[in-house]
C-alpha positions in Angstrom: -28.4 -37.1 96.7 -27.2 -39.2 99.2 -27.3 -39.0 103.3 -25.3 -37.2 106.1 -23.9 -39.4 108.6 -21.8 -38.2 111.4 -21.5 -34.8 109.5 -20.4 -36.2 106.5 -22.7 -37.0 103.1 -22.3 -40.7 101.9 -24.0 -42.7 99.0 -22.7 -39.9 96.6 -23.5 -41.0 92.7 -20.7 -39.5 90.5 -22.8 -37.1 87.7 -19.6 -37.8 85.8 -20.9 -38.8 82.0 -19.8 -42.2 80.8 -16.9 -42.6 78.7 -13.0 -44.2 79.2 -14.1 -44.8 82.6 -17.1 -47.5 81.2 -20.4 -47.8 81.9 -20.0 -48.0 86.0 -20.9 -44.5 87.3 -19.5 -44.9 90.2 -15.8 -45.4 88.8 -13.0 -43.4 90.8 -11.2 -40.7 89.4 -7.9 -42.1 89.7 -9.2 -45.2 87.7 -9.9 -43.1 85.0 -6.6 -41.3 85.2 -4.8 -44.6 85.4 -6.7 -45.7 81.8 -5.9 -42.1 80.5 -2.3 -42.6 81.0 -2.0 -46.2 79.9 -3.7 -44.9 76.6 -1.1 -42.1 76.6 1.7 -44.5 77.0 0.9 -46.8 73.7 1.0 -43.4 71.7 4.2 -42.7 70.0 6.3 -40.1 72.3 6.0 -36.7 70.5 5.9 -33.2 70.8 2.0 -33.5 71.0 1.7 -36.2 73.5 0.8 -33.5 76.0 -1.7 -32.1 73.6 -3.4 -35.8 72.8 -3.8 -36.1 76.6 -5.3 -32.8 77.2 -7.8 -33.3 74.1 -8.7 -37.0 75.4 -9.6 -35.1 78.7 -12.0 -32.8 77.2 -13.5 -35.8 75.4 -14.1 -37.5 78.3 -15.0 -34.6 80.6 -17.5 -32.4 78.4 -18.4 -30.8 81.5 -16.3 -29.4 84.5 -15.2 -32.2 86.7 -15.3 -31.6 90.2 -11.9 -33.0 90.9 -9.4 -31.1 89.2 -6.8 -33.7 87.1 -3.4 -32.7 86.7 -1.7 -33.0 83.2 1.0 -35.7 83.2 4.1 -35.1 81.3 5.8 -38.0 79.4 9.4 -38.0 78.6 11.6 -40.2 76.6 13.8 -42.4 78.7 17.2 -41.0 78.5 19.5 -43.0 76.2 23.1 -43.6 76.5 24.2 -41.0 74.2 22.6 -38.5 76.3 25.0 -38.7 79.1 26.9 -35.5 78.9 30.4 -35.2 77.9 32.6 -32.6 80.2 34.8 -30.3 79.2 36.9 -28.5 81.3 39.6 -25.7 80.4 42.7 -26.0 82.7 44.5 -23.0 81.1 44.8 -20.6 78.4 41.9 -19.0 78.6 42.7 -15.9 80.7 46.3 -15.6 79.7 48.9 -16.4 76.8 50.0 -19.5 77.2 49.4 -22.6 79.7 47.3 -24.1 77.3 45.6 -27.4 78.4 42.1 -29.1 78.4 40.5 -32.2 79.0 37.4 -34.0 77.9 35.4 -36.4 80.3 32.9 -39.0 79.4 31.8 -41.5 82.0 34.9 -42.9 83.3 37.3 -42.0 80.3 39.3 -38.8 80.5 41.5 -37.2 77.1 43.5 -34.5 77.7 44.7 -31.7 75.0 48.3 -30.0 75.3 50.0 -29.4 78.4 51.9 -26.2 78.1 53.4 -23.3 80.2 53.1 -19.8 80.9 56.0 -17.4 81.3 56.3 -14.9 84.6 54.2 -11.8 84.6 55.0 -8.8 86.6 52.9 -10.2 89.0 55.0 -13.5 89.7 58.5 -12.0 90.5 61.1 -14.6 90.7 59.2 -17.1 89.0 60.6 -19.4 86.3 57.3 -20.3 84.9 53.6 -21.0 85.4 52.1 -24.3 84.9 48.4 -25.9 84.6 46.6 -27.2 88.1 46.1 -31.1 87.7 44.8 -31.6 91.2 41.8 -32.9 89.9 43.1 -35.1 87.3 45.8 -36.5 89.7 42.4 -37.6 91.7 41.5 -39.5 88.7 44.6 -40.4 86.8 43.5 -44.0 86.1 40.5 -42.7 84.0 43.3 -40.8 81.7 43.7 -42.4 78.5 45.4 -40.2 76.4 47.5 -36.7 76.1 47.2 -35.4 72.7 49.5 -32.8 71.6 49.4 -30.4 68.9 52.8 -29.2 68.4 56.0 -28.5 69.9 55.7 -25.0 71.1 56.2 -24.6 75.1 53.0 -23.2 75.7 51.8 -26.4 74.7 54.2 -28.7 75.9 56.2 -27.5 78.5 54.6 -28.7 81.8 54.9 -32.4 80.6 57.8 -33.0 82.5 56.2 -31.8 85.6 52.8 -33.4 85.6 53.3 -36.7 83.8 54.1 -38.6 86.9 51.2 -37.0 88.9 48.7 -38.1 86.3 49.5 -41.4 85.8 52.3 -41.1 82.5 49.3 -41.8 80.0 50.3 -42.2 76.7 51.1 -39.0 74.7 50.1 -38.9 70.9 51.6 -36.8 68.8 54.0 -36.2 65.5 57.6 -37.3 64.8 59.2 -33.7 65.3 56.9 -32.5 68.3 58.1 -36.0 70.2 61.6 -35.4 69.6 61.3 -32.0 71.1 59.4 -33.2 74.3 62.1 -36.3 74.7 64.8 -33.4 74.3 63.7 -31.5 77.2 62.9 -34.7 79.1 66.5 -35.2 79.0 66.7 -32.5 81.7 64.4 -34.5 84.1 66.4 -37.5 84.4 64.7 -38.8 87.7 61.2 -38.8 85.6 59.3 -41.6 84.7 60.1 -42.8 81.2 57.2 -41.1 78.4 55.6 -43.2 76.3 54.9 -41.2 73.2 53.2 -42.6 69.9 54.0 -41.2 66.6 50.8 -40.0 64.7 50.8 -39.0 61.2 48.8 -36.6 59.2 45.2 -38.2 58.5 45.6 -40.6 60.6 42.5 -41.6 63.1 43.2 -43.6 66.6 41.0 -45.4 69.0 41.7 -43.9 72.3 39.1 -45.8 74.5 35.5 -47.0 74.2 34.0 -43.5 73.8 37.1 -41.3 72.3 38.6 -41.6 68.8 41.0 -38.7 67.4 41.7 -37.8 63.6 44.7 -36.0 63.4 45.4 -33.5 60.1 47.8 -30.9 59.2 47.4 -27.4 59.9 49.6 -24.4 58.9 51.7 -22.7 62.0 55.6 -21.7 62.6 56.8 -25.0 63.3 56.5 -28.1 61.0 54.0 -31.0 61.6 51.5 -29.2 63.6 48.4 -30.8 63.6 44.6 -30.0 64.5 42.6 -32.7 66.4 39.0 -33.9 65.3 37.9 -35.6 68.8 35.1 -38.0 68.3 32.9 -38.3 71.0 29.3 -39.7 72.0 27.8 -36.5 71.9 29.4 -35.5 67.9 33.1 -34.3 66.8 35.0 -31.4 68.7 37.7 -29.9 66.5 41.0 -28.2 68.4 42.8 -26.5 65.7 45.9 -25.5 68.4 47.7 -22.8 67.2 46.9 -22.3 63.6 46.9 -19.9 60.4 45.6 -20.2 57.3 48.0 -19.6 54.9 47.4 -17.5 51.5 49.0 -17.6 48.4 50.6 -14.1 47.1 47.5 -13.6 45.8 45.3 -13.6 49.1 43.7 -16.9 48.4 43.6 -19.3 51.0 45.3 -22.8 50.9 45.4 -25.9 52.4 41.6 -25.9 53.6 40.2 -29.2 52.0 40.5 -30.6 55.5 38.2 -28.0 57.3 35.4 -28.3 54.4 35.3 -31.9 54.8 35.3 -31.8 58.4 32.6 -29.3 58.5 30.6 -31.5 56.0 30.8 -34.3 58.5 29.2 -32.1 61.4 30.9 -30.4 64.3 29.3 -29.9 67.6 32.1 -27.7 69.3 35.3 -25.7 67.9 37.6 -24.6 70.2 39.2 -21.5 68.5 42.4 -19.5 68.8 42.0 -16.1 69.7 45.7 -14.7 69.9 44.9 -12.7 66.9 41.4 -12.0 67.3 41.5 -8.3 67.2 43.9 -8.2 64.1 42.1 -7.4 60.9 42.5 -9.0 57.9 44.0 -12.2 56.7 47.5 -14.0 57.5 50.6 -12.6 56.1 52.0 -15.0 53.4 55.1 -16.6 54.7 56.2 -16.5 51.0 56.1 -12.7 51.3 58.1 -12.7 54.5 60.8 -14.9 52.9 61.1 -12.5 49.9 61.8 -9.3 52.1 64.1 -11.2 53.7 65.9 -12.3 50.9 66.1 -8.8 49.5 67.1 -7.4 53.0 69.7 -9.9 53.6 70.9 -9.6 50.1 71.5 -5.8 50.6 73.2 -6.2 53.9 77.2 -5.4 53.7 78.0 -6.2 57.4 77.2 -9.0 59.9 73.6 -9.8 60.2 71.9 -11.3 63.2 68.4 -12.1 63.1 66.3 -12.7 66.4 63.5 -14.9 66.6 61.9 -18.1 68.6 64.1 -21.3 68.2 60.8 -23.1 67.9 59.9 -21.1 64.9 61.6 -23.5 62.5 60.0 -23.1 59.4 61.0 -19.7 59.2 64.7 -20.8 60.4 65.1 -23.4 57.8 64.0 -20.7 55.2 66.7 -18.4 56.4 69.3 -21.2 56.2 68.4 -21.8 52.5 68.4 -17.6 51.7 71.9 -17.8 53.6 73.3 -20.8 51.4 72.0 -19.0 48.2 73.6 -15.9 49.2 76.9 -16.9 50.2 76.7 -16.8 53.9 77.8 -19.3 56.6 75.2 -19.4 59.8 75.9 -19.6 63.1 73.8 -20.6 65.8 73.5 -18.9 69.4 71.5 -19.8 71.9 70.9 -23.7 73.7 67.5 -23.9 72.1 68.5 -22.7 68.9 71.1 -25.1 68.5 68.9 -28.1 70.2 66.0 -27.4 67.9 67.9 -27.2 64.9 69.6 -30.3 65.5 66.7 -32.0 65.8 64.9 -30.8 62.8 68.0 -31.5 60.9 68.2 -35.6 62.1 64.4 -35.5 61.0 64.8 -34.2 57.8 63.2 -30.8 58.2 65.7 -28.6 57.8 68.3 -29.4 54.9 71.4 -27.5 54.2 74.8 -28.0 52.3 78.0 -29.0 54.7 79.7 -26.2 55.9 76.7 -24.0 56.0 75.8 -24.3 59.5 79.1 -23.5 61.4 79.9 -23.4 65.4 79.5 -19.9 66.6 83.4 -20.3 68.1 84.5 -20.3 64.5 82.7 -17.3 63.2 86.3 -15.2 63.3 87.6 -17.1 60.4 85.1 -15.3 58.1 84.7 -12.1 56.5 81.8 -9.9 58.3 79.7 -9.9 55.1 79.7 -13.6 54.9 78.4 -14.2 58.5 74.6 -14.7 59.8 73.8 -15.0 63.0 70.3 -17.0 64.3 70.4 -16.0 68.0 67.2 -16.7 70.4 66.1 -13.6 72.9 63.8 -11.5 70.6 61.6 -11.2 73.4 64.4 -9.1 75.9 64.8 -12.2 78.2 67.7 -11.9 80.2 69.4 -15.2 80.1 68.8 -15.3 76.4 71.7 -15.0 73.4 71.1 -11.7 72.5 70.7 -10.1 75.9 74.1 -11.3 76.5 75.7 -10.3 73.0 74.2 -6.8 73.8 75.7 -6.8 77.5 79.4 -7.7 76.1 78.8 -11.1 78.1 79.0 -13.4 75.2 82.1 -15.2 74.6 82.1 -15.2 70.8 79.9 -12.5 69.7 80.2 -8.8 70.2 78.1 -5.9 68.6 80.2 -3.9 66.3 79.1 -0.8 64.8 77.3 -1.0 61.5 75.9 -4.6 62.2 72.6 -5.2 61.5 69.9 -6.8 63.6 66.5 -8.3 62.5 63.8 -8.6 64.9 62.0 -11.7 63.2 59.3 -12.1 66.0 56.1 -10.4 67.0 56.2 -8.7 70.6 54.1 -10.9 72.9 52.0 -8.6 75.2 54.1 -7.5 78.3 57.5 -7.8 76.4 56.9 -4.2 74.9 59.3 -2.7 77.3 62.2 -5.4 77.2 61.9 -5.5 73.5 62.3 -1.5 73.8 65.3 -1.7 75.9 67.3 -3.8 73.5 66.5 -1.8 70.5 67.8 1.0 72.9 70.9 -0.6 73.5 71.6 -1.9 70.2 71.2 1.4 68.8 73.5 3.2 71.2 76.5 0.6 69.8 75.6 1.7 66.2 73.7 -1.3 64.8 71.2 -1.2 62.4 67.4 -2.1 63.3 64.9 -3.9 61.5 61.5 -5.0 63.0 57.9 -6.5 61.8 56.5 -3.0 62.3 58.8 -1.7 59.7 58.9 -4.1 57.1 57.5 -7.5 56.8 60.0 -10.0 58.1 58.0 -11.9 60.7 54.5 -13.5 59.7 52.6 -14.7 62.7 51.7 -18.1 63.3 48.1 -17.3 64.7 45.1 -16.6 62.5 44.0 -12.9 62.3 40.0 -12.4 62.3 39.3 -12.5 58.7 40.8 -16.2 58.6 39.2 -17.2 62.1 35.8 -16.3 60.5 36.9 -18.5 57.3 37.5 -21.3 59.8 34.3 -20.7 61.8 32.5 -20.7 58.1 34.0 -23.9 57.1 33.4 -26.2 60.0 30.1 -24.3 61.1 30.2 -25.9 64.6 27.2 -26.2 66.5 29.0 -24.6 69.7 31.8 -22.3 69.9 34.6 -21.6 72.6 36.7 -19.2 72.2 40.4 -20.0 73.8 43.8 -19.2 73.7 43.9 -15.5 74.9 42.8 -12.6 77.0 39.0 -12.2 77.9 39.0 -9.3 75.4 40.5 -11.3 72.5 38.2 -14.1 73.3 35.2 -11.2 73.5 36.3 -10.1 69.9 36.6 -13.9 68.7 32.9 -14.2 69.7 31.9 -11.1 68.0 33.3 -12.4 64.7 31.7 -16.0 65.2 28.3 -14.0 65.2 29.2 -12.4 62.3 29.3 -15.8 60.3 26.1 -16.6 61.5 26.7 -18.7 64.7 24.3 -18.0 67.0 25.0 -15.9 70.2 23.4 -18.2 72.4 25.5 -21.1 71.1 28.9 -19.0 71.9 30.4 -19.1 75.2 33.3 -17.6 77.0 34.4 -20.1 79.7 37.2 -19.5 82.5 39.6 -21.7 83.7 38.6 -24.4 85.8 35.1 -24.2 84.8 33.1 -27.5 83.8 30.9 -27.4 80.9 28.3 -30.2 80.3 27.9 -30.9 76.5 25.1 -33.2 75.0 23.8 -33.5 71.3 21.4 -30.4 71.5 22.5 -28.5 74.8 25.9 -26.8 76.2 25.8 -25.9 79.8 28.2 -24.3 82.1 27.7 -25.7 85.5 27.9 -24.5 89.0 31.3 -26.7 89.2 34.8 -25.7 89.6 37.9 -27.5 89.3 40.9 -26.2 90.8 43.1 -24.0 88.0 44.9 -21.8 90.0 48.6 -21.0 88.9 51.2 -23.9 90.1 54.9 -21.8 90.0 58.1 -23.2 89.1 60.7 -21.3 90.9 64.2 -23.2 90.6 63.8 -26.6 91.7 60.3 -26.0 93.5 57.2 -27.0 91.5 54.2 -25.3 93.6 55.8 -24.4 96.7 55.7 -20.9 95.7 52.0 -19.6 97.1 50.4 -15.9 96.9 51.8 -15.3 100.2 55.3 -15.5 98.8 54.6 -13.5 95.7 52.9 -11.3 98.2 55.8 -10.8 100.0 58.2 -10.5 97.2 56.2 -7.7 95.9 56.3 -6.0 99.0 60.1 -6.2 99.2 60.6 -5.0 95.7 58.3 -2.0 96.3 58.7 -0.8 99.5 62.0 -2.4 100.9 62.3 -3.9 104.4 63.2 -3.4 108.0 65.0 -5.6 110.3 64.9 -5.0 114.1 67.1 -7.3 116.1 65.7 -7.3 120.0 68.5 -8.8 122.5 66.7 -9.5 125.8 67.2 -11.0 129.1 65.2 -14.0 129.2 64.6 -14.0 133.1 63.5 -10.5 133.4 62.6 -10.0 129.9 64.4 -6.4 129.6 66.6 -5.4 126.8 70.3 -6.2 127.3 71.5 -3.5 124.4 70.0 -1.0 122.1 67.9 -2.8 119.4 69.8 -2.7 116.3 68.1 -1.7 112.9 68.9 -2.9 109.2 67.2 -1.4 106.2 67.0 -2.8 102.7 65.2 -0.9 100.0 63.4 1.5 102.4 65.5 4.4 103.2 69.4 5.4 103.2 70.6 4.8 106.9 73.5 7.3 106.2 70.7 10.1 105.7 68.3 8.8 107.9 69.7 8.3 111.4 67.1 10.4 113.1 64.3 8.0 111.8 66.2 5.3 112.9 66.7 6.4 116.5 63.2 7.1 116.9 62.4 3.5 115.7 64.7 2.6 118.6 62.9 4.5 120.8 59.7 3.0 120.1 60.8 -0.4 120.7 62.6 0.4 124.1 59.1 1.9 124.8 57.2 -1.2 123.7 59.5 -3.6 125.8 59.3 -1.7 129.3 55.5 -1.7 129.1 55.6 -5.6 129.5 55.3 -7.1 132.5 58.3 -9.1 134.1 56.5 -11.1 136.2 55.6 -13.6 133.8 57.7 -15.7 131.2 58.5 -13.8 128.1 56.7 -15.0 125.0 59.0 -14.2 121.8 56.2 -14.3 119.2 53.9 -11.7 121.3 56.7 -9.4 121.3 57.6 -9.8 117.4 53.8 -9.0 116.9 53.8 -5.9 119.0 57.2 -4.6 117.3 55.6 -5.2 113.7 52.5 -3.7 114.2 53.4 -0.4 116.0 56.4 0.0 114.2 55.1 -0.7 110.8 52.4 2.3 111.8 55.0 4.6 113.1 57.1 4.0 109.7 53.9 4.5 107.4 53.2 7.9 109.8 56.3 9.1 109.0 57.5 8.2 105.4 53.4 7.1 103.9 55.5 3.5 102.8 54.8 0.3 104.5 58.2 -1.8 104.2 58.4 -5.3 105.6 59.0 -5.4 109.3 61.0 -8.2 110.4 61.4 -8.3 114.0 64.3 -11.0 115.5 64.2 -11.5 119.2 67.4 -13.2 120.8 66.8 -14.3 124.3 69.6 -14.6 126.6 
């Protein structure tokens, strides 16, 4: 049994039975554990390693051992392919526009699209909004490519503003998109020359050690739109950009062979357009739109104005063909309309006989029933051609009684009021109005619910991330994905700036966030309009302003004259003299309470006036105008 010495038992003989420990009954537990581990290491790594080890312990110790033995878990050493691929959307996931995302693997980055977003009600005075590239600027040496899906501004509009900041990486895109980017770049002569590499449908390009891109054609409202199959170490990632699935007149889908092929190759992640996710059914046939436009144009006797996006070059081409067929000339109104048609003609995407397209200055040479005008401004933009025509500001076109105006464009969410105002003003001037909600003269370039589900079924991705849309639309897209048998746990609704890590078997949204706030372009300023500026603009628009000019004796700190009060957008001064006089009395009272035995602090005076006059006016009017004190010391 052993003896006791200094309160401890010595010479204790283990009662452990013989086994892997050999014949030595005094072999320590740790030695047996080490032998067990060595045996286990010789086994193949499998899900049963733990069970095998537990079985060995039981065989070795048929009786309960005195010392508890901890089971050891063995894991495969991580291989190179298990390094996660980082995916970060910088825009397009909480708005319409500003589409931009990037993928990062080790020290290599590939970007897809760089678009702008048009201003909202919450961004008064802003020209447009672009993605925040702060993270990419810090890693510009690692950026190997910018891949561009098509030539719409919500996918290319930010390029002139960000390329210098992110190291001017090569741009890969098709010939038409390249031409549109270069044309826009002419407005920025001080920017670096872009390195644009032209790609073709079906072409595969090695971008870096870990990235390869396959470009394949996809239907949209602009020629040469391409989708991207990005081949990465963790698997194929498909981005279809803005897309629709073209259906024939019988409602059967066409041109889906690439989707079938890529789906069979295996897709680990699909980033899917959500713009029309809440719209039921299939895409309208562009052939049906052309048929309706031809009938409408053919049955119209007077002058025709068709308002549409200047970038919808596929339909512009069809309208020009219809006009030529029906004996009408086509005049182009709007700078972007003229530029895009010129580019498309040069590249062969628009073909017409000589004399069909005429300068807008020459429309007076033709009878009204021989004229068709293509104009920008279908969204009610204040500076667009259609708005100038309606307001009588266009030099060559005025609305005549009996003119026919067609809106061959869907209304972008948020522009409903502007478009309604356009229609009201046209109706007042005697124009006949046709819109896509009355007759099918517009087919969206974004797939609705059933076509989105078809793309999901054909690609059959392991993970799905709805993009391009507000959260509501993306959530509808996620529900549609569940209907196609994609597991809900593999569908992820991310936000701009979130970082996801992807492996062959997992998709994890990390706690890391990169900067993705609005970068606002206002005139020549880029990013210099912060939230405080927008807040001031909204306050001025909603509540107005009051300027208090206070002239003080610098030595004595006393008023030299009665305060001057200027009000803009707050109250009508002539009818509110009593309030203004009370404001003056309040200011005089504030100044009289200041001590005259110490130097005057102008900033302190401004703060007192701003706070106390602001509170006084709110008490009187329940409004909070911006208070601007001006202190003049003499």
